[in-house]
TORKOL-4160 file (C-alpha; in steps of 0.2 Angstrom, whole numbers, padded with zeros to 4 digits, m for minus):
183
<pt num="1" X="0348" Y="0241" Z="0520"/>
<pt num="2" X="0335" Y="0230" Z="0527"/>
<pt num="3" X="0337" Y="0219" Z="0542"/>
<pt num="4" X="0336" Y="0200" Z="0543"/>
<pt num="5" X="0322" Y="0196" Z="0555"/>
<pt num="6" X="0319" Y="0178" Z="0562"/>
<pt num="7" X="0302" Y="0174" Z="0571"/>
<pt num="8" X="0302" Y="0159" Z="0582"/>
<pt num="9" X="0283" Y="0155" Z="0584"/>
<pt num="10" X="0281" Y="0143" Z="0598"/>
<pt num="11" X="0263" Y="0141" Z="0597"/>
<pt num="12" X="0256" Y="0123" Z="0594"/>
<pt num="13" X="0242" Y="0131" Z="0584"/>
<pt num="14" X="0248" Y="0135" Z="0567"/>
<pt num="15" X="0233" Y="0148" Z="0564"/>
<pt num="16" X="0231" Y="0153" Z="0582"/>
<pt num="17" X="0232" Y="0170" Z="0591"/>
<pt num="18" X="0250" Y="0170" Z="0593"/>
<pt num="19" X="0252" Y="0167" Z="0574"/>
<pt num="20" X="0241" Y="0181" Z="0571"/>
<pt num="21" X="0252" Y="0193" Z="0581"/>
<pt num="22" X="0268" Y="0185" Z="0572"/>
<pt num="23" X="0259" Y="0188" Z="0555"/>
<pt num="24" X="0255" Y="0206" Z="0559"/>
<pt num="25" X="0273" Y="0209" Z="0565"/>
<pt num="26" X="0280" Y="0201" Z="0549"/>
<pt num="27" X="0268" Y="0212" Z="0538"/>
<pt num="28" X="0275" Y="0228" Z="0546"/>
<pt num="29" X="0293" Y="0222" Z="0545"/>
<pt num="30" X="0291" Y="0217" Z="0527"/>
<pt num="31" X="0283" Y="0234" Z="0523"/>
<pt num="32" X="0298" Y="0243" Z="0531"/>
<pt num="33" X="0310" Y="0234" Z="0519"/>
<pt num="34" X="0316" Y="0219" Z="0530"/>
<pt num="35" X="0318" Y="0201" Z="0526"/>
<pt num="36" X="0307" Y="0190" Z="0538"/>
<pt num="37" X="0310" Y="0171" Z="0540"/>
<pt num="38" X="0297" Y="0163" Z="0552"/>
<pt num="39" X="0298" Y="0146" Z="0560"/>
<pt num="40" X="0282" Y="0138" Z="0566"/>
<pt num="41" X="0291" Y="0127" Z="0580"/>
<pt num="42" X="0275" Y="0117" Z="0583"/>
<pt num="43" X="0277" Y="0109" Z="0566"/>
<pt num="44" X="0296" Y="0105" Z="0568"/>
<pt num="45" X="0305" Y="0090" Z="0575"/>
<pt num="46" X="0315" Y="0099" Z="0589"/>
<pt num="47" X="0322" Y="0088" Z="0603"/>
<pt num="48" X="0327" Y="0095" Z="0620"/>
<pt num="49" X="0344" Y="0099" Z="0625"/>
<pt num="50" X="0354" Y="0085" Z="0631"/>
<pt num="51" X="0366" Y="0096" Z="0641"/>
<pt num="52" X="0381" Y="0087" Z="0634"/>
<pt num="53" X="0391" Y="0103" Z="0630"/>
<pt num="54" X="0396" Y="0096" Z="0614"/>
<pt num="55" X="0391" Y="0111" Z="0603"/>
<pt num="56" X="0403" Y="0120" Z="0593"/>
<pt num="57" X="0398" Y="0137" Z="0585"/>
<pt num="58" X="0411" Y="0135" Z="0571"/>
<pt num="59" X="0401" Y="0120" Z="0564"/>
<pt num="60" X="0387" Y="0124" Z="0551"/>
<pt num="61" X="0375" Y="0114" Z="0563"/>
<pt num="62" X="0383" Y="0118" Z="0580"/>
<pt num="63" X="0373" Y="0105" Z="0590"/>
<pt num="64" X="0377" Y="0086" Z="0590"/>
<pt num="65" X="0358" Y="0083" Z="0587"/>
<pt num="66" X="0352" Y="0084" Z="0570"/>
<pt num="67" X="0334" Y="0089" Z="0569"/>
<pt num="68" X="0323" Y="0104" Z="0565"/>
<pt num="69" X="0336" Y="0115" Z="0573"/>
<pt num="70" X="0347" Y="0113" Z="0557"/>
<pt num="71" X="0336" Y="0125" Z="0548"/>
<pt num="72" X="0335" Y="0138" Z="0563"/>
<pt num="73" X="0354" Y="0139" Z="0567"/>
<pt num="74" X="0359" Y="0148" Z="0551"/>
<pt num="75" X="0345" Y="0159" Z="0551"/>
<pt num="76" X="0348" Y="0165" Z="0569"/>
<pt num="77" X="0367" Y="0166" Z="0566"/>
<pt num="78" X="0364" Y="0178" Z="0551"/>
<pt num="79" X="0350" Y="0188" Z="0560"/>
<pt num="80" X="0349" Y="0206" Z="0566"/>
<pt num="81" X="0332" Y="0203" Z="0575"/>
<pt num="82" X="0325" Y="0188" Z="0584"/>
<pt num="83" X="0306" Y="0188" Z="0588"/>
<pt num="84" X="0300" Y="0177" Z="0602"/>
<pt num="85" X="0282" Y="0173" Z="0599"/>
<pt num="86" X="0272" Y="0162" Z="0611"/>
<pt num="87" X="0256" Y="0159" Z="0620"/>
<pt num="88" X="0258" Y="0161" Z="0639"/>
<pt num="89" X="0258" Y="0144" Z="0647"/>
<pt num="90" X="0259" Y="0144" Z="0666"/>
<pt num="91" X="0267" Y="0161" Z="0666"/>
<pt num="92" X="0281" Y="0156" Z="0654"/>
<pt num="93" X="0283" Y="0154" Z="0635"/>
<pt num="94" X="0277" Y="0138" Z="0628"/>
<pt num="95" X="0288" Y="0122" Z="0629"/>
<pt num="96" X="0291" Y="0123" Z="0610"/>
<pt num="97" X="0299" Y="0140" Z="0611"/>
<pt num="98" X="0309" Y="0136" Z="0627"/>
<pt num="99" X="0315" Y="0120" Z="0619"/>
<pt num="100" X="0321" Y="0129" Z="0603"/>
<pt num="101" X="0329" Y="0143" Z="0613"/>
<pt num="102" X="0338" Y="0131" Z="0625"/>
<pt num="103" X="0345" Y="0123" Z="0609"/>
<pt num="104" X="0352" Y="0139" Z="0603"/>
<pt num="105" X="0365" Y="0138" Z="0617"/>
<pt num="106" X="0375" Y="0128" Z="0604"/>
<pt num="107" X="0379" Y="0145" Z="0596"/>
<pt num="108" X="0387" Y="0150" Z="0612"/>
<pt num="109" X="0398" Y="0135" Z="0613"/>
<pt num="110" X="0415" Y="0130" Z="0606"/>
<pt num="111" X="0422" Y="0143" Z="0595"/>
<pt num="112" X="0416" Y="0161" Z="0595"/>
<pt num="113" X="0400" Y="0165" Z="0604"/>
<pt num="114" X="0388" Y="0168" Z="0590"/>
<pt num="115" X="0372" Y="0171" Z="0600"/>
<pt num="116" X="0378" Y="0184" Z="0612"/>
<pt num="117" X="0379" Y="0202" Z="0607"/>
<pt num="118" X="0383" Y="0205" Z="0588"/>
<pt num="119" X="0372" Y="0220" Z="0588"/>
<pt num="120" X="0356" Y="0209" Z="0588"/>
<pt num="121" X="0339" Y="0214" Z="0595"/>
<pt num="122" X="0324" Y="0205" Z="0601"/>
<pt num="123" X="0305" Y="0207" Z="0603"/>
<pt num="124" X="0292" Y="0197" Z="0612"/>
<pt num="125" X="0274" Y="0193" Z="0605"/>
<pt num="126" X="0262" Y="0184" Z="0617"/>
<pt num="127" X="0244" Y="0179" Z="0617"/>
<pt num="128" X="0236" Y="0172" Z="0633"/>
<pt num="129" X="0219" Y="0167" Z="0640"/>
<pt num="130" X="0224" Y="0178" Z="0656"/>
<pt num="131" X="0234" Y="0193" Z="0659"/>
<pt num="132" X="0248" Y="0188" Z="0670"/>
<pt num="133" X="0263" Y="0192" Z="0660"/>
<pt num="134" X="0275" Y="0198" Z="0675"/>
<pt num="135" X="0284" Y="0182" Z="0676"/>
<pt num="136" X="0287" Y="0179" Z="0658"/>
<pt num="137" X="0293" Y="0198" Z="0656"/>
<pt num="138" X="0306" Y="0195" Z="0670"/>
<pt num="139" X="0312" Y="0179" Z="0660"/>
<pt num="140" X="0312" Y="0189" Z="0644"/>
<pt num="141" X="0322" Y="0204" Z="0651"/>
<pt num="142" X="0335" Y="0193" Z="0659"/>
<pt num="143" X="0337" Y="0184" Z="0642"/>
<pt num="144" X="0339" Y="0201" Z="0633"/>
<pt num="145" X="0352" Y="0206" Z="0646"/>
<pt num="146" X="0362" Y="0190" Z="0646"/>
<pt num="147" X="0362" Y="0190" Z="0627"/>
<pt num="148" X="0366" Y="0208" Z="0626"/>
<pt num="149" X="0352" Y="0211" Z="0614"/>
<pt num="150" X="0342" Y="0227" Z="0612"/>
<pt num="151" X="0324" Y="0225" Z="0617"/>
<pt num="152" X="0314" Y="0232" Z="0603"/>
<pt num="153" X="0298" Y="0230" Z="0613"/>
<pt num="154" X="0284" Y="0218" Z="0618"/>
<pt num="155" X="0266" Y="0215" Z="0612"/>
<pt num="156" X="0256" Y="0206" Z="0626"/>
<pt num="157" X="0237" Y="0202" Z="0624"/>
<pt num="158" X="0226" Y="0193" Z="0636"/>
<pt num="159" X="0208" Y="0186" Z="0634"/>
<pt num="160" X="0212" Y="0175" Z="0620"/>
<pt num="161" X="0207" Y="0157" Z="0623"/>
<pt num="162" X="0201" Y="0150" Z="0606"/>
<pt num="163" X="0209" Y="0152" Z="0590"/>
<pt num="164" X="0203" Y="0169" Z="0582"/>
<pt num="165" X="0199" Y="0177" Z="0598"/>
<pt num="166" X="0212" Y="0190" Z="0594"/>
<pt num="167" X="0203" Y="0196" Z="0579"/>
<pt num="168" X="0200" Y="0215" Z="0580"/>
<pt num="169" X="0210" Y="0218" Z="0595"/>
<pt num="170" X="0222" Y="0233" Z="0596"/>
<pt num="171" X="0237" Y="0222" Z="0599"/>
<pt num="172" X="0237" Y="0216" Z="0581"/>
<pt num="173" X="0240" Y="0234" Z="0576"/>
<pt num="174" X="0253" Y="0236" Z="0589"/>
<pt num="175" X="0262" Y="0220" Z="0582"/>
<pt num="176" X="0261" Y="0227" Z="0565"/>
<pt num="177" X="0268" Y="0244" Z="0571"/>
<pt num="178" X="0282" Y="0236" Z="0580"/>
<pt num="179" X="0287" Y="0227" Z="0565"/>
<pt num="180" X="0286" Y="0243" Z="0555"/>
<pt num="181" X="0296" Y="0253" Z="0567"/>
<pt num="182" X="0312" Y="0242" Z="0566"/>
<pt num="183" X="0326" Y="0253" Z="0559"/>
């Protein structure tokens, strides 16, 4: 039986290099028989966490704020795999991805913790102008450890400033193969 995979694409460019990685991953995952739901966060209205601790995982929309996250919560709640896709900005994921992930904390509040554990896995896809991924990998590994998710792997590619710079690079094939490898 196929897995439910959610891709959180934190790139502000809908057709940029990060999106190309996400599309390659989704193609491989689809060919492996999985269901892929992708969210382009750059086109969604997602406000920052208020730090109110008013979330409750037992509600259909666990956060007190009603915005684009209302689409994401049920998809993540029902997922087997969550893929974090982002450009690298100052050695971190984009603000779009961080804001979304901060808001997923509402799935940990109130009733049952619906984010941590539950046999989920994660993967990381990143495109960058440079090649300094060490800090973001530290963040990602801590996140996987905290959430108790299996790390399926990362595809990290530097040298991508302009949209389309990733064309023809081996990392696209790596992203495709990572999606195809999910069992």
